[in-house]
DRENVO-974577 format. One record per residue (C-alpha): residue number from 1; residue in one letter; x, y, z. Coordinates in Angstrom, 3 decimals. Example, Ala and Ser with C-alpha at 12.3 -4.5 7.8 and 13.67 -1.06 7.14 Angstrom:
REM residues 2
R  seq  type         u         v         w
R    1     A    12.300    -4.500     7.800
R    2     S    13.670    -1.060     7.140
//
This chain:
REM residues 98
R  seq  type         u         v         w
R    1     M    -1.790    -9.109   -15.610
R    2     A    -3.226    -7.151   -12.693
R    3     I    -2.468    -8.311    -9.165
R    4     I    -4.016    -7.848    -5.740
R    5     A    -1.594    -7.104    -2.888
R    6     V    -2.887    -7.643     0.651
R    7     F    -1.035    -6.320     3.698
R    8     D    -2.457    -7.590     6.986
R    9     A    -0.332    -5.844     9.616
R   10     P    -1.045    -6.728    13.255
R   11     G     0.371    -3.995    15.470
R   12     M     0.287    -1.303    12.807
R   13     T    -1.678     1.813    13.718
R   14     Q    -3.544     4.485    11.808
R   15     A    -0.860     6.956    12.889
R   16     M     1.848     4.780    11.279
R   17     Y    -0.227     4.543     8.100
R   18     E    -0.769     8.303     7.987
R   19     Q     2.913     9.007     8.626
R   20     G     3.866     6.614     5.843
R   21     T     1.418     8.013     3.311
R   22     N     2.666    11.501     4.102
R   23     Q     6.184    10.305     3.263
R   24     I     4.941     8.741     0.025
R   25     T     3.614    12.142    -1.087
R   26     G     6.800    13.940    -0.096
R   27     G     5.180    15.656     2.884
R   28     Q     2.054    16.754     1.028
R   29     G    -0.360    14.835     3.285
R   30     G    -2.011    11.478     2.722
R   31     V    -2.486     9.770    -0.576
R   32     K    -5.785    10.614    -2.260
R   33     K    -5.341     9.549    -5.884
R   34     A    -3.257     7.052    -7.859
R   35     S    -0.969     9.802    -9.145
R   36     D     0.138    10.444    -5.537
R   37     W     2.089     7.177    -5.615
R   38     P     5.814     7.415    -6.417
R   39     V     5.568     4.843    -9.218
R   40     P     2.900     4.353   -11.887
R   41     G     0.608     1.358   -12.048
R   42     L    -1.719     1.606    -9.043
R   43     I    -5.331     0.835    -9.924
R   44     S    -6.909     1.023    -6.473
R   45     H    -5.976     1.330    -2.800
R   46     A    -8.026     0.730     0.339
R   47     A    -6.866     0.803     3.960
R   48     G    -8.515     0.468     7.333
R   49     P    -8.287    -0.827    10.864
R   50     T    -8.615    -4.452    11.922
R   51     P    -9.223    -5.692    15.473
R   52     D    -5.455    -6.027    15.986
R   53     G    -3.811    -3.723    13.455
R   54     W    -4.179    -2.378     9.928
R   55     L    -5.204    -3.811     6.546
R   56     V    -4.235    -2.493     3.110
R   57     V    -5.510    -3.930    -0.172
R   58     D    -4.053    -2.632    -3.437
R   59     V    -4.693    -3.542    -7.039
R   60     W    -1.746    -2.947    -9.375
R   61     E    -1.492    -3.158   -13.164
R   62     S     1.284    -5.740   -12.845
R   63     E     3.480    -7.497   -10.327
R   64     D     6.453    -5.588   -11.754
R   65     A     4.806    -2.222   -10.991
R   66     F     4.023    -3.387    -7.467
R   67     R     7.590    -4.590    -6.905
R   68     K     8.912    -1.159    -7.968
R   69     F     6.605     0.414    -5.408
R   70     G     7.847    -2.083    -2.822
R   71     E    11.369    -0.698    -3.248
R   72     V     9.993     2.612    -1.934
R   73     L     7.446     1.201     0.493
R   74     M     9.440    -1.293     2.542
R   75     P    12.134     1.150     3.777
R   76     M     9.420     3.710     4.538
R   77     L     7.434     1.189     6.614
R   78     K    10.544     0.369     8.594
R   79     E    11.198     4.070     9.204
R   80     V     7.713     4.670    10.661
R   81     G     8.040     1.637    12.947
R   82     A     5.495    -0.557    11.200
R   83     P     5.724    -4.304    11.796
R   84     D     7.703    -6.316     9.260
R   85     V     4.870    -7.664     7.120
R   86     R     5.200    -9.124     3.651
R   87     P     2.208    -8.753     1.354
R   88     K     0.282   -11.679    -0.029
R   89     I    -0.014   -11.317    -3.793
R   90     Y    -2.828   -12.811    -5.859
R   91     P    -3.627   -12.644    -9.574
R   92     A    -6.650   -10.450   -10.242
R   93     F    -9.398   -12.208   -12.152
R   94     N   -11.702    -9.196   -12.326
R   95     V   -11.141    -5.521   -11.512
R   96     V   -14.010    -3.033   -11.498
R   97     T   -13.382     0.692   -11.055
R   98     S   -15.738     3.639   -11.161
//
């Protein structure tokens, strides 16, 4: 079952996000497509600023795929100085892609 993972990160900046996505791609720049992720299973990714930080919303094929990504993501977030934020995970009822 697909899941929605929501990271609401007060204090996180665009620079931290960009540094992290550059690490995810092994120094090849930001992530632009699902195959840029270090584990399979990403359906969609959106990120942007909030009044007090940064918001990321992902849709993953399964909670297991997302947890595998989390093993890569959480140490990377710590390394770039991002706040310690745990995602909220919701079951996806409907997913529409182009």
